[in-house]
py3Dmol code that shows the C-alpha trace and the ligand (Angstrom):
import py3Dmol

protein = """\
ATOM      1  CA  UNK A   1       0.000   0.000   0.000  1.00  0.00           C
ATOM      2  CA  UNK A   2       1.337   3.465  -0.919  1.00  0.00           C
ATOM      3  CA  UNK A   3      -0.723   5.588   1.470  1.00  0.00           C
ATOM      4  CA  UNK A   4      -2.600   5.222   4.746  1.00  0.00           C
ATOM      5  CA  UNK A   5      -4.261   7.380   7.330  1.00  0.00           C
ATOM      6  CA  UNK A   6      -4.913   6.503  10.991  1.00  0.00           C
ATOM      7  CA  UNK A   7      -6.328   8.310  13.991  1.00  0.00           C
ATOM      8  CA  UNK A   8      -6.061   7.645  17.726  1.00  0.00           C
ATOM      9  CA  UNK A   9      -7.820   9.165  20.758  1.00  0.00           C
ATOM     10  CA  UNK A  10      -6.516  10.971  23.834  1.00  0.00           C
ATOM     11  CA  UNK A  11      -6.917   9.718  27.409  1.00  0.00           C
ATOM     12  CA  UNK A  12      -8.292  10.732  30.754  1.00  0.00           C
ATOM     13  CA  UNK A  13      -6.760   8.993  33.768  1.00  0.00           C
ATOM     14  CA  UNK A  14      -9.657   8.046  36.056  1.00  0.00           C
ATOM     15  CA  UNK A  15      -7.773   6.553  39.024  1.00  0.00           C
ATOM     16  CA  UNK A  16      -4.235   5.424  39.833  1.00  0.00           C
ATOM     17  CA  UNK A  17      -1.847   8.050  38.407  1.00  0.00           C
ATOM     18  CA  UNK A  18       1.732   8.028  39.728  1.00  0.00           C
ATOM     19  CA  UNK A  19       1.221   4.684  41.511  1.00  0.00           C
ATOM     20  CA  UNK A  20       0.942   3.094  38.040  1.00  0.00           C
ATOM     21  CA  UNK A  21       4.616   3.950  37.417  1.00  0.00           C
ATOM     22  CA  UNK A  22       5.460   1.911  40.536  1.00  0.00           C
ATOM     23  CA  UNK A  23       3.898  -1.283  39.160  1.00  0.00           C
ATOM     24  CA  UNK A  24       0.383  -0.643  40.447  1.00  0.00           C
ATOM     25  CA  UNK A  25      -2.761  -0.517  38.243  1.00  0.00           C
ATOM     26  CA  UNK A  26      -4.905   2.334  36.984  1.00  0.00           C
ATOM     27  CA  UNK A  27      -8.238   2.965  35.282  1.00  0.00           C
ATOM     28  CA  UNK A  28      -8.248   5.101  32.134  1.00  0.00           C
ATOM     29  CA  UNK A  29     -10.840   6.140  29.571  1.00  0.00           C
ATOM     30  CA  UNK A  30     -10.184   7.181  25.947  1.00  0.00           C
ATOM     31  CA  UNK A  31     -11.407  10.707  25.093  1.00  0.00           C
ATOM     32  CA  UNK A  32     -12.478  12.158  21.788  1.00  0.00           C
ATOM     33  CA  UNK A  33      -9.413  14.262  21.157  1.00  0.00           C
ATOM     34  CA  UNK A  34      -8.198  12.466  18.051  1.00  0.00           C
ATOM     35  CA  UNK A  35      -4.836  12.930  16.397  1.00  0.00           C
ATOM     36  CA  UNK A  36      -4.695  12.016  12.692  1.00  0.00           C
ATOM     37  CA  UNK A  37      -1.582  10.744  10.952  1.00  0.00           C
ATOM     38  CA  UNK A  38      -1.475  10.438   7.176  1.00  0.00           C
ATOM     39  CA  UNK A  39       1.434   8.668   5.575  1.00  0.00           C
ATOM     40  CA  UNK A  40       2.881   7.960   2.161  1.00  0.00           C
ATOM     41  CA  UNK A  41       5.752   5.660   1.138  1.00  0.00           C
ATOM     42  CA  UNK A  42       8.533   7.557  -0.654  1.00  0.00           C
ATOM     43  CA  UNK A  43      12.018   6.736  -1.970  1.00  0.00           C
ATOM     44  CA  UNK A  44      14.472   8.256   0.465  1.00  0.00           C
ATOM     45  CA  UNK A  45      13.634  10.949   2.970  1.00  0.00           C
ATOM     46  CA  UNK A  46      11.553  10.940   6.101  1.00  0.00           C
ATOM     47  CA  UNK A  47       9.553  14.158   6.098  1.00  0.00           C
ATOM     48  CA  UNK A  48       7.154  15.096   8.881  1.00  0.00           C
ATOM     49  CA  UNK A  49       4.647  17.859   8.459  1.00  0.00           C
ATOM     50  CA  UNK A  50       2.848  18.860  11.628  1.00  0.00           C
ATOM     51  CA  UNK A  51      -0.298  20.953  11.942  1.00  0.00           C
ATOM     52  CA  UNK A  52       0.721  21.860  15.516  1.00  0.00           C
ATOM     53  CA  UNK A  53       4.139  23.287  14.666  1.00  0.00           C
ATOM     54  CA  UNK A  54       3.123  24.262  11.092  1.00  0.00           C
ATOM     55  CA  UNK A  55       6.588  23.269   9.923  1.00  0.00           C
ATOM     56  CA  UNK A  56       8.108  20.485   7.880  1.00  0.00           C
ATOM     57  CA  UNK A  57      11.000  18.417   9.240  1.00  0.00           C
ATOM     58  CA  UNK A  58      13.133  16.412   6.834  1.00  0.00           C
ATOM     59  CA  UNK A  59      15.598  13.633   7.707  1.00  0.00           C
ATOM     60  CA  UNK A  60      17.742  11.222   5.699  1.00  0.00           C
ATOM     61  CA  UNK A  61      18.206   7.694   7.076  1.00  0.00           C
ATOM     62  CA  UNK A  62      21.902   8.302   7.824  1.00  0.00           C
ATOM     63  CA  UNK A  63      21.098  11.608   9.540  1.00  0.00           C
ATOM     64  CA  UNK A  64      18.641   9.826  11.823  1.00  0.00           C
ATOM     65  CA  UNK A  65      21.349   7.751  13.433  1.00  0.00           C
ATOM     66  CA  UNK A  66      23.336  10.833  14.451  1.00  0.00           C
ATOM     67  CA  UNK A  67      20.501  13.340  14.805  1.00  0.00           C
ATOM     68  CA  UNK A  68      20.777  15.274  18.043  1.00  0.00           C
ATOM     69  CA  UNK A  69      19.172  18.601  17.215  1.00  0.00           C
ATOM     70  CA  UNK A  70      16.289  19.656  19.452  1.00  0.00           C
ATOM     71  CA  UNK A  71      12.979  18.927  17.747  1.00  0.00           C
ATOM     72  CA  UNK A  72       9.429  19.479  19.035  1.00  0.00           C
ATOM     73  CA  UNK A  73       8.054  16.686  21.216  1.00  0.00           C
ATOM     74  CA  UNK A  74       5.368  15.613  18.751  1.00  0.00           C
ATOM     75  CA  UNK A  75       7.926  15.215  15.947  1.00  0.00           C
ATOM     76  CA  UNK A  76      10.255  13.197  18.173  1.00  0.00           C
ATOM     77  CA  UNK A  77       7.489  10.668  18.965  1.00  0.00           C
ATOM     78  CA  UNK A  78       6.544  10.283  15.293  1.00  0.00           C
ATOM     79  CA  UNK A  79      10.179   9.895  14.310  1.00  0.00           C
ATOM     80  CA  UNK A  80      10.919   7.408  17.097  1.00  0.00           C
ATOM     81  CA  UNK A  81       7.987   5.224  15.981  1.00  0.00           C
ATOM     82  CA  UNK A  82       9.025   5.341  12.307  1.00  0.00           C
ATOM     83  CA  UNK A  83      12.684   4.549  12.982  1.00  0.00           C
ATOM     84  CA  UNK A  84      11.805   1.724  15.367  1.00  0.00           C
ATOM     85  CA  UNK A  85       9.570   0.028  12.797  1.00  0.00           C
ATOM     86  CA  UNK A  86      11.859   0.527   9.790  1.00  0.00           C
ATOM     87  CA  UNK A  87      14.742  -0.958  11.746  1.00  0.00           C
ATOM     88  CA  UNK A  88      12.796  -3.801  13.292  1.00  0.00           C
ATOM     89  CA  UNK A  89      11.482  -4.943   9.911  1.00  0.00           C
ATOM     90  CA  UNK A  90      14.673  -4.088   7.929  1.00  0.00           C
ATOM     91  CA  UNK A  91      12.934  -1.683   5.596  1.00  0.00           C
ATOM     92  CA  UNK A  92      14.558   1.159   3.739  1.00  0.00           C
ATOM     93  CA  UNK A  93      11.680   3.299   2.514  1.00  0.00           C
ATOM     94  CA  UNK A  94      11.349   7.000   2.853  1.00  0.00           C
ATOM     95  CA  UNK A  95       8.120   8.107   4.495  1.00  0.00           C
ATOM     96  CA  UNK A  96       6.152  11.329   4.168  1.00  0.00           C
ATOM     97  CA  UNK A  97       3.960  12.065   7.202  1.00  0.00           C
ATOM     98  CA  UNK A  98       1.305  14.678   7.874  1.00  0.00           C
ATOM     99  CA  UNK A  99      -0.029  14.914  11.430  1.00  0.00           C
ATOM    100  CA  UNK A 100      -3.148  16.808  12.380  1.00  0.00           C
ATOM    101  CA  UNK A 101      -4.175  17.256  15.990  1.00  0.00           C
ATOM    102  CA  UNK A 102      -6.026  19.654  18.266  1.00  0.00           C
ATOM    103  CA  UNK A 103      -4.331  23.022  18.886  1.00  0.00           C
ATOM    104  CA  UNK A 104      -4.762  22.621  22.650  1.00  0.00           C
ATOM    105  CA  UNK A 105      -4.763  19.106  24.013  1.00  0.00           C
ATOM    106  CA  UNK A 106      -5.111  20.082  27.735  1.00  0.00           C
ATOM    107  CA  UNK A 107      -2.580  17.407  28.734  1.00  0.00           C
ATOM    108  CA  UNK A 108      -5.019  14.735  27.586  1.00  0.00           C
ATOM    109  CA  UNK A 109      -2.633  12.537  25.657  1.00  0.00           C
ATOM    110  CA  UNK A 110      -1.736  13.993  22.261  1.00  0.00           C
ATOM    111  CA  UNK A 111       1.794  12.482  22.357  1.00  0.00           C
ATOM    112  CA  UNK A 112       0.456   9.000  23.009  1.00  0.00           C
ATOM    113  CA  UNK A 113      -2.222   9.438  20.322  1.00  0.00           C
ATOM    114  CA  UNK A 114       0.266  10.605  17.677  1.00  0.00           C
ATOM    115  CA  UNK A 115       2.652   7.730  18.510  1.00  0.00           C
ATOM    116  CA  UNK A 116      -0.057   5.070  18.265  1.00  0.00           C
ATOM    117  CA  UNK A 117      -1.576   6.559  15.083  1.00  0.00           C
ATOM    118  CA  UNK A 118       1.928   6.596  13.535  1.00  0.00           C
ATOM    119  CA  UNK A 119       2.517   2.927  14.381  1.00  0.00           C
ATOM    120  CA  UNK A 120      -0.916   1.968  13.002  1.00  0.00           C
ATOM    121  CA  UNK A 121      -0.447   3.929   9.749  1.00  0.00           C
ATOM    122  CA  UNK A 122       3.070   2.449   9.331  1.00  0.00           C
ATOM    123  CA  UNK A 123       1.741  -1.067   9.825  1.00  0.00           C
ATOM    124  CA  UNK A 124      -0.807  -0.387   7.070  1.00  0.00           C
ATOM    125  CA  UNK A 125       1.562   0.956   4.429  1.00  0.00           C
ATOM    126  CA  UNK A 126       4.196  -1.685   5.173  1.00  0.00           C
ATOM    127  CA  UNK A 127       1.501  -4.385   5.201  1.00  0.00           C
ATOM    128  CA  UNK A 128       2.431  -5.728   8.624  1.00  0.00           C
ATOM    129  CA  UNK A 129      -0.608  -7.206  10.261  1.00  0.00           C
ATOM    130  CA  UNK A 130      -0.053  -6.214  13.873  1.00  0.00           C
ATOM    131  CA  UNK A 131      -2.287  -7.143  16.800  1.00  0.00           C
ATOM    132  CA  UNK A 132      -3.421  -4.482  19.296  1.00  0.00           C
ATOM    133  CA  UNK A 133      -0.828  -5.824  21.737  1.00  0.00           C
ATOM    134  CA  UNK A 134       1.937  -5.497  19.109  1.00  0.00           C
ATOM    135  CA  UNK A 135       0.859  -1.924  18.299  1.00  0.00           C
ATOM    136  CA  UNK A 136       0.959  -1.171  22.039  1.00  0.00           C
ATOM    137  CA  UNK A 137       4.411  -2.780  22.498  1.00  0.00           C
ATOM    138  CA  UNK A 138       5.956  -0.908  19.538  1.00  0.00           C
ATOM    139  CA  UNK A 139       4.395   2.395  20.657  1.00  0.00           C
ATOM    140  CA  UNK A 140       5.618   1.844  24.224  1.00  0.00           C
ATOM    141  CA  UNK A 141       9.161   1.139  23.004  1.00  0.00           C
ATOM    142  CA  UNK A 142       9.082   4.308  20.853  1.00  0.00           C
ATOM    143  CA  UNK A 143       7.950   6.408  23.837  1.00  0.00           C
ATOM    144  CA  UNK A 144      10.629   4.903  26.088  1.00  0.00           C
ATOM    145  CA  UNK A 145      13.218   5.743  23.409  1.00  0.00           C
ATOM    146  CA  UNK A 146      12.134   9.391  23.608  1.00  0.00           C
ATOM    147  CA  UNK A 147      11.407   9.984  27.289  1.00  0.00           C
ATOM    148  CA  UNK A 148      12.974   7.134  29.238  1.00  0.00           C
ATOM    149  CA  UNK A 149      10.190   6.550  31.784  1.00  0.00           C
ATOM    150  CA  UNK A 150       6.431   6.081  31.335  1.00  0.00           C
ATOM    151  CA  UNK A 151       3.766   3.646  32.426  1.00  0.00           C
ATOM    152  CA  UNK A 152       2.170   3.362  28.968  1.00  0.00           C
ATOM    153  CA  UNK A 153      -1.445   3.695  30.223  1.00  0.00           C
ATOM    154  CA  UNK A 154      -2.081   6.525  27.723  1.00  0.00           C
ATOM    155  CA  UNK A 155      -0.855   4.341  24.839  1.00  0.00           C
ATOM    156  CA  UNK A 156      -3.185   1.548  25.964  1.00  0.00           C
ATOM    157  CA  UNK A 157      -6.123   3.994  25.837  1.00  0.00           C
ATOM    158  CA  UNK A 158      -5.048   5.155  22.365  1.00  0.00           C
ATOM    159  CA  UNK A 159      -4.762   1.578  21.043  1.00  0.00           C
ATOM    160  CA  UNK A 160      -7.757  -0.143  22.665  1.00  0.00           C
ATOM    161  CA  UNK A 161     -10.119   2.809  23.308  1.00  0.00           C
ATOM    162  CA  UNK A 162     -13.054   2.440  25.705  1.00  0.00           C
ATOM    163  CA  UNK A 163     -12.355   2.277  29.422  1.00  0.00           C
ATOM    164  CA  UNK A 164      -9.514   0.069  30.619  1.00  0.00           C
ATOM    165  CA  UNK A 165      -7.912  -1.491  33.656  1.00  0.00           C
ATOM    166  CA  UNK A 166      -4.179  -1.215  33.037  1.00  0.00           C
ATOM    167  CA  UNK A 167      -1.121  -2.628  34.770  1.00  0.00           C
ATOM    168  CA  UNK A 168       2.126  -2.557  32.840  1.00  0.00           C
ATOM    169  CA  UNK A 169       4.041  -4.641  35.387  1.00  0.00           C
ATOM    170  CA  UNK A 170       1.563  -7.506  34.995  1.00  0.00           C
ATOM    171  CA  UNK A 171       1.126  -6.817  31.253  1.00  0.00           C
ATOM    172  CA  UNK A 172      -2.614  -6.411  31.837  1.00  0.00           C
ATOM    173  CA  UNK A 173      -4.772  -4.325  29.545  1.00  0.00           C
ATOM    174  CA  UNK A 174      -8.372  -5.225  30.326  1.00  0.00           C
ATOM    175  CA  UNK A 175     -11.233  -3.520  28.445  1.00  0.00           C
ATOM    176  CA  UNK A 176     -14.062  -3.051  30.974  1.00  0.00           C
ATOM    177  CA  UNK A 177     -16.991  -2.965  28.548  1.00  0.00           C
ATOM    178  CA  UNK A 178     -18.341   0.206  30.169  1.00  0.00           C
ATOM    179  CA  UNK A 179     -21.237   1.954  28.341  1.00  0.00           C
ATOM    180  CA  UNK A 180     -20.554   5.523  29.525  1.00  0.00           C
ATOM    181  CA  UNK A 181     -18.575   7.444  32.106  1.00  0.00           C
ATOM    182  CA  UNK A 182     -20.675  10.448  33.279  1.00  0.00           C
ATOM    183  CA  UNK A 183     -18.072  13.137  33.837  1.00  0.00           C
ATOM    184  CA  UNK A 184     -17.350  16.837  33.403  1.00  0.00           C
ATOM    185  CA  UNK A 185     -13.723  17.682  32.588  1.00  0.00           C
ATOM    186  CA  UNK A 186     -12.203  20.992  33.686  1.00  0.00           C
ATOM    187  CA  UNK A 187      -8.868  22.482  32.602  1.00  0.00           C
ATOM    188  CA  UNK A 188      -7.197  24.328  35.474  1.00  0.00           C
ATOM    189  CA  UNK A 189      -5.650  26.953  33.212  1.00  0.00           C
ATOM    190  CA  UNK A 190      -2.012  25.946  33.584  1.00  0.00           C
ATOM    191  CA  UNK A 191       0.003  23.292  31.804  1.00  0.00           C
ATOM    192  CA  UNK A 192       1.815  20.698  33.877  1.00  0.00           C
ATOM    193  CA  UNK A 193       5.234  19.206  33.274  1.00  0.00           C
ATOM    194  CA  UNK A 194       4.765  15.455  33.733  1.00  0.00           C
ATOM    195  CA  UNK A 195       8.489  14.639  33.939  1.00  0.00           C
ATOM    196  CA  UNK A 196       9.051  17.214  36.734  1.00  0.00           C
ATOM    197  CA  UNK A 197       6.093  15.875  38.714  1.00  0.00           C
ATOM    198  CA  UNK A 198       7.133  12.247  38.271  1.00  0.00           C
ATOM    199  CA  UNK A 199      10.633  13.217  39.477  1.00  0.00           C
ATOM    200  CA  UNK A 200       9.209  15.084  42.490  1.00  0.00           C
ATOM    201  CA  UNK A 201       7.227  11.982  43.515  1.00  0.00           C
ATOM    202  CA  UNK A 202      10.345   9.881  43.017  1.00  0.00           C
ATOM    203  CA  UNK A 203      12.317  12.162  45.393  1.00  0.00           C
ATOM    204  CA  UNK A 204       9.566  11.819  48.001  1.00  0.00           C
ATOM    205  CA  UNK A 205       9.628   8.050  47.481  1.00  0.00           C
ATOM    206  CA  UNK A 206      13.389   7.945  48.070  1.00  0.00           C
ATOM    207  CA  UNK A 207      13.021   9.988  51.262  1.00  0.00           C
ATOM    208  CA  UNK A 208      10.053   8.069  52.728  1.00  0.00           C
ATOM    209  CA  UNK A 209       9.920   4.742  50.863  1.00  0.00           C
ATOM    210  CA  UNK A 210       7.771   2.955  53.428  1.00  0.00           C
ATOM    211  CA  UNK A 211       5.163   5.730  53.594  1.00  0.00           C
ATOM    212  CA  UNK A 212       4.957   6.197  49.836  1.00  0.00           C
ATOM    213  CA  UNK A 213       4.786   2.435  49.205  1.00  0.00           C
ATOM    214  CA  UNK A 214       1.834   2.358  51.612  1.00  0.00           C
ATOM    215  CA  UNK A 215       0.141   5.211  49.715  1.00  0.00           C
ATOM    216  CA  UNK A 216       0.659   3.332  46.424  1.00  0.00           C
ATOM    217  CA  UNK A 217      -0.808   0.166  47.992  1.00  0.00           C
ATOM    218  CA  UNK A 218      -3.883   2.152  49.028  1.00  0.00           C
ATOM    219  CA  UNK A 219      -4.187   3.555  45.496  1.00  0.00           C
ATOM    220  CA  UNK A 220      -3.953   0.006  44.127  1.00  0.00           C
ATOM    221  CA  UNK A 221      -6.782  -1.009  46.478  1.00  0.00           C
ATOM    222  CA  UNK A 222      -8.911   1.945  45.293  1.00  0.00           C
ATOM    223  CA  UNK A 223      -8.352   1.037  41.633  1.00  0.00           C
ATOM    224  CA  UNK A 224      -9.258  -2.630  42.198  1.00  0.00           C
ATOM    225  CA  UNK A 225     -12.370  -1.677  44.178  1.00  0.00           C
ATOM    226  CA  UNK A 226     -13.431   0.822  41.472  1.00  0.00           C
ATOM    227  CA  UNK A 227     -12.875  -1.707  38.672  1.00  0.00           C
ATOM    228  CA  UNK A 228     -15.792  -3.815  39.911  1.00  0.00           C
ATOM    229  CA  UNK A 229     -17.955  -0.770  40.650  1.00  0.00           C
ATOM    230  CA  UNK A 230     -17.471   0.806  37.221  1.00  0.00           C
ATOM    231  CA  UNK A 231     -18.541  -2.402  35.472  1.00  0.00           C
ATOM    232  CA  UNK A 232     -21.780  -2.386  37.488  1.00  0.00           C
ATOM    233  CA  UNK A 233     -22.305   1.424  37.196  1.00  0.00           C
ATOM    234  CA  UNK A 234     -22.120   2.024  40.959  1.00  0.00           C
ATOM    235  CA  UNK A 235     -21.319   5.695  40.500  1.00  0.00           C
ATOM    236  CA  UNK A 236     -21.907   6.831  44.101  1.00  0.00           C
ATOM    237  CA  UNK A 237     -19.196   4.423  45.287  1.00  0.00           C
ATOM    238  CA  UNK A 238     -16.850   5.410  42.473  1.00  0.00           C
ATOM    239  CA  UNK A 239     -17.271   9.065  43.489  1.00  0.00           C
ATOM    240  CA  UNK A 240     -16.182   8.206  47.041  1.00  0.00           C
ATOM    241  CA  UNK A 241     -13.183   6.257  45.727  1.00  0.00           C
ATOM    242  CA  UNK A 242     -12.223   9.248  43.533  1.00  0.00           C
ATOM    243  CA  UNK A 243     -12.216  11.517  46.587  1.00  0.00           C
ATOM    244  CA  UNK A 244     -10.030   9.037  48.475  1.00  0.00           C
ATOM    245  CA  UNK A 245      -7.605   8.910  45.551  1.00  0.00           C
ATOM    246  CA  UNK A 246      -7.537  12.725  45.416  1.00  0.00           C
ATOM    247  CA  UNK A 247      -6.548  12.895  49.097  1.00  0.00           C
ATOM    248  CA  UNK A 248      -3.663  10.495  48.447  1.00  0.00           C
ATOM    249  CA  UNK A 249      -2.514  12.491  45.406  1.00  0.00           C
ATOM    250  CA  UNK A 250      -2.538  15.583  47.617  1.00  0.00           C
ATOM    251  CA  UNK A 251      -0.295  13.768  50.080  1.00  0.00           C
ATOM    252  CA  UNK A 252       2.122  13.022  47.219  1.00  0.00           C
ATOM    253  CA  UNK A 253       2.408  16.787  46.640  1.00  0.00           C
ATOM    254  CA  UNK A 254       0.981  16.944  43.108  1.00  0.00           C
ATOM    255  CA  UNK A 255      -2.199  18.903  43.860  1.00  0.00           C
ATOM    256  CA  UNK A 256      -2.420  22.674  43.313  1.00  0.00           C
ATOM    257  CA  UNK A 257      -4.551  25.432  44.789  1.00  0.00           C
ATOM    258  CA  UNK A 258      -6.384  26.065  41.523  1.00  0.00           C
ATOM    259  CA  UNK A 259      -7.139  22.349  41.029  1.00  0.00           C
ATOM    260  CA  UNK A 260      -8.345  22.166  44.638  1.00  0.00           C
ATOM    261  CA  UNK A 261     -10.677  25.143  44.212  1.00  0.00           C
ATOM    262  CA  UNK A 262     -12.317  23.548  41.187  1.00  0.00           C
ATOM    263  CA  UNK A 263     -12.496  20.099  42.828  1.00  0.00           C
ATOM    264  CA  UNK A 264     -14.148  21.417  46.022  1.00  0.00           C
ATOM    265  CA  UNK A 265     -16.577  23.610  44.048  1.00  0.00           C
ATOM    266  CA  UNK A 266     -17.620  20.618  41.962  1.00  0.00           C
ATOM    267  CA  UNK A 267     -18.225  18.514  45.071  1.00  0.00           C
ATOM    268  CA  UNK A 268     -20.206  21.309  46.761  1.00  0.00           C
ATOM    269  CA  UNK A 269     -22.381  21.651  43.644  1.00  0.00           C
ATOM    270  CA  UNK A 270     -23.361  17.990  43.901  1.00  0.00           C
ATOM    271  CA  UNK A 271     -20.654  16.018  42.083  1.00  0.00           C
ATOM    272  CA  UNK A 272     -20.418  12.432  43.327  1.00  0.00           C
ATOM    273  CA  UNK A 273     -16.633  12.791  43.372  1.00  0.00           C
ATOM    274  CA  UNK A 274     -13.920  14.981  41.893  1.00  0.00           C
ATOM    275  CA  UNK A 275     -10.181  14.598  41.450  1.00  0.00           C
ATOM    276  CA  UNK A 276      -7.249  15.716  39.368  1.00  0.00           C
ATOM    277  CA  UNK A 277      -6.360  13.597  36.351  1.00  0.00           C
ATOM    278  CA  UNK A 278      -2.834  12.783  35.188  1.00  0.00           C
ATOM    279  CA  UNK A 279       0.380  14.058  36.671  1.00  0.00           C
ATOM    280  CA  UNK A 280      -1.215  16.956  38.625  1.00  0.00           C
ATOM    281  CA  UNK A 281       0.497  20.336  39.006  1.00  0.00           C
ATOM    282  CA  UNK A 282      -2.129  21.864  36.669  1.00  0.00           C
ATOM    283  CA  UNK A 283      -3.767  20.422  33.531  1.00  0.00           C
ATOM    284  CA  UNK A 284      -7.167  18.778  34.104  1.00  0.00           C
ATOM    285  CA  UNK A 285      -9.485  17.551  36.817  1.00  0.00           C
ATOM    286  CA  UNK A 286     -12.828  15.842  36.375  1.00  0.00           C
ATOM    287  CA  UNK A 287     -16.044  15.486  38.315  1.00  0.00           C
ATOM    288  CA  UNK A 288     -18.336  12.478  38.298  1.00  0.00           C
ATOM    289  CA  UNK A 289     -21.942  13.651  37.970  1.00  0.00           C
ATOM    290  CA  UNK A 290     -25.530  12.524  37.982  1.00  0.00           C
ATOM    291  CA  UNK A 291     -27.320  13.935  34.926  1.00  0.00           C
ATOM    292  CA  UNK A 292     -29.582  16.064  37.146  1.00  0.00           C
ATOM    293  CA  UNK A 293     -26.631  17.937  38.687  1.00  0.00           C
ATOM    294  CA  UNK A 294     -24.418  18.125  35.568  1.00  0.00           C
ATOM    295  CA  UNK A 295     -25.355  21.730  34.717  1.00  0.00           C
ATOM    296  CA  UNK A 296     -24.857  22.930  38.311  1.00  0.00           C
ATOM    297  CA  UNK A 297     -21.479  21.215  38.598  1.00  0.00           C
ATOM    298  CA  UNK A 298     -20.305  22.673  35.263  1.00  0.00           C
ATOM    299  CA  UNK A 299     -21.296  26.163  36.377  1.00  0.00           C
ATOM    300  CA  UNK A 300     -19.576  25.795  39.755  1.00  0.00           C
ATOM    301  CA  UNK A 301     -16.399  24.546  38.094  1.00  0.00           C
ATOM    302  CA  UNK A 302     -16.389  27.486  35.682  1.00  0.00           C
ATOM    303  CA  UNK A 303     -16.935  29.938  38.521  1.00  0.00           C
ATOM    304  CA  UNK A 304     -13.966  28.377  40.318  1.00  0.00           C
ATOM    305  CA  UNK A 305     -11.756  29.101  37.286  1.00  0.00           C
ATOM    306  CA  UNK A 306     -12.032  25.976  35.148  1.00  0.00           C
ATOM    307  CA  UNK A 307     -12.284  25.909  31.398  1.00  0.00           C
ATOM    308  CA  UNK A 308     -14.796  23.150  30.660  1.00  0.00           C
ATOM    309  CA  UNK A 309     -13.424  20.645  28.156  1.00  0.00           C
ATOM    310  CA  UNK A 310     -16.385  19.100  26.364  1.00  0.00           C
ATOM    311  CA  UNK A 311     -15.190  15.722  25.165  1.00  0.00           C
ATOM    312  CA  UNK A 312     -16.856  12.348  24.878  1.00  0.00           C
ATOM    313  CA  UNK A 313     -15.165   9.636  26.912  1.00  0.00           C
ATOM    314  CA  UNK A 314     -15.077   5.850  26.411  1.00  0.00           C
ATOM    315  CA  UNK A 315     -14.490   6.392  22.654  1.00  0.00           C
ATOM    316  CA  UNK A 316     -12.990   4.060  20.016  1.00  0.00           C
ATOM    317  CA  UNK A 317      -9.266   3.324  19.905  1.00  0.00           C
ATOM    318  CA  UNK A 318      -6.872   3.635  16.971  1.00  0.00           C
ATOM    319  CA  UNK A 319      -8.405   3.086  13.548  1.00  0.00           C
ATOM    320  CA  UNK A 320      -7.631   3.395   9.867  1.00  0.00           C
ATOM    321  CA  UNK A 321      -9.333   6.389   8.266  1.00  0.00           C
ATOM    322  CA  UNK A 322     -10.433   6.913   4.712  1.00  0.00           C
ATOM    323  CA  UNK A 323      -8.007   9.006   2.674  1.00  0.00           C
ATOM    324  CA  UNK A 324      -9.611  12.223   1.548  1.00  0.00           C
ATOM    325  CA  UNK A 325      -8.213  14.573  -1.104  1.00  0.00           C
ATOM    326  CA  UNK A 326      -7.641  17.319   1.506  1.00  0.00           C
ATOM    327  CA  UNK A 327      -3.962  17.436   2.561  1.00  0.00           C
TER     328      UNK A 327
END
"""
ligand_1 = """\
10
LIG
C 0.510 11.218 33.767
O -0.609 11.445 32.919
C 0.283 9.996 34.629
C 1.522 9.521 35.368
O 1.138 8.363 36.132
C 2.646 9.175 34.408
C 2.493 7.844 33.676
O 1.743 6.996 34.102
O 3.214 7.659 32.653
C 1.980 10.572 36.364
"""
view = py3Dmol.view(width=600, height=400)
view.addModel(protein, "pdb")
view.setStyle({"model": 0}, {"cartoon": {"style": "trace"}})
view.addModel(ligand_1, "xyz")
view.setStyle({"model": 1}, {"stick": {}})
view.zoomTo()
view.show()
């Protein structure tokens, strides 16, 4: 095949962030923030055209091996995935790539989505029939090649879609068959730096290993308890478990005043539970709502400074898209 186009969704961490890096589990849902990757086989060069940076990057195969110039994050993930696959399958094509994603991704997984969509589009044009697990494994390796440390939960959401129970240490990616997750997502207004926050938690871990291990064990318990409850739609219980998880994230030092204001306002307006999502330090939080209080909770979150992010959750994972004439 000469050309292919694939898209993959973003993610919202429901429960278990940070602990998931320390071999515990988490729950994650895929959100409708799709990144599209269109690809064409060429003779020699690897060119990447990104709608986010509005620039084209061009590499020769020999340059790739010694390339150490700073490039934008999105480009480095696309490149890492392409190089990994070409080398693994001993292929010598050039590839032309066009990526198209949302201008603001609110920390909801655009890097994972672009990596997974790249792997899927590559597998199509190179006619490799890869399973979901193989797409996940290649994407995870590409991400590790770029950033060194990650749990991979966001890649699992981008590959499988829906709502998942994820544990990298046990190689478990379990789709939960959930019909809907009734949430309101709020952006706190500031962007977080995941690597800095992961490092801060790691310093705390090194200082108080016993205490932090105990916190991670509690988070693991919350995730396991919520897994059963989410399958049977026991939202009131899930809300309580979210609040417990939020308290533990606060104790890890990743909460902020602006996230807290939005979280407490949501709870006071009738949310069943509210917590930050992801690394913390900014980015997004979400509230679990009953339909009758959704409007009130939204309003309270806005008044507390949140930008509401209207996205469907529990959406489909990576897929091949039809090629349109628009470039
Ligand atoms: C960031 O969205 C979630 C973390 O657990 C990092 C990861 O799992 O890769 C903090």
